[in-house]
C-alpha positions in Angstrom: 1.8 -7.4 10.5 3.4 -5.4 7.4 3.1 -7.4 5.9 0.0 -9.4 6.1 1.6 -12.9 6.4 0.0 -14.2 9.9 3.1 -13.3 11.4 3.8 -10.8 13.9 6.3 -8.2 12.9 8.2 -9.7 16.4 8.9 -12.6 15.2 8.7 -12.2 11.4 12.6 -12.6 9.9 10.9 -10.3 6.9 8.7 -8.3 7.8 7.9 -7.2 3.7 8.3 -10.4 2.1 10.8 -9.3 -0.1 13.4 -11.5 0.3 15.3 -9.6 2.5 15.7 -10.6 5.6 15.3 -7.7 8.0 18.7 -7.3 9.2 19.7 -7.0 6.4 17.4 -4.6 4.6 17.2 -1.4 4.4 13.6 -1.0 4.9 12.3 -3.7 6.1 8.3 -2.6 6.7 8.1 -1.8 2.7 9.3 -3.5 -0.3 12.4 -3.2 -1.7 14.3 -6.0 -3.0 16.2 -3.9 -5.0 17.8 -1.9 -1.9 17.7 1.4 -4.0 19.0 4.6 -2.0 19.5 7.2 -3.5 21.0 9.4 -0.5 23.0 6.3 0.8 21.3 7.0 4.2 20.6 4.3 6.9 17.5 3.8 5.2 16.5 2.5 1.6 14.3 5.2 -1.0 10.8 3.3 0.0 10.5 4.8 3.6 12.8 7.8 3.2 10.9 11.1 3.6 14.0 12.3 2.2 15.6 10.8 -0.7 18.2 13.1 -1.6 18.6 14.1 1.8 18.6 18.4 1.8 16.7 18.5 4.4 13.5 19.4 2.8 10.6 16.0 3.0 10.2 14.6 -0.4 6.6 16.0 -0.5 7.3 19.1 -1.0 10.4 19.2 -2.1 10.9 20.8 -5.3 13.4 18.8 -6.7 13.4 15.1 -4.5 16.6 13.3 -6.1 18.9 16.2 -6.8 19.9 18.3 -3.2 18.5 21.4 -3.7 18.1 22.7 0.3 17.3 26.2 -0.9 14.4 25.0 -3.2 14.7 27.8 -5.7 12.1 27.7 -8.6 12.8 31.1 -10.7 9.9 30.0 -13.3 7.8 28.8 -10.8 6.6 25.4 -12.0 6.9 24.0 -8.9 10.4 22.0 -10.3 12.8 23.3 -8.8 15.9 24.9 -10.7 18.2 21.6 -10.7 15.2 19.8 -12.1 14.7 21.9 -14.8 14.9 20.7 -18.3 
């Protein structure tokens, strides 16, 4: 039960209770009513481990919203060069 509504997910038409039925929801187990999907893949940002689709998981990506597969961080501040101001 992803949404703690008392219904098993296999019979619940909206597992995350975000008012979007699962077949139309790009992230059926995490609330994301706006259906944000930065990289345009099949998964919404709320459940996508790689929002920019550069092959580097967001939790270790030095720039999680801009494609930077080389992860270059010249100044060593933890933000990739493409994300530095």
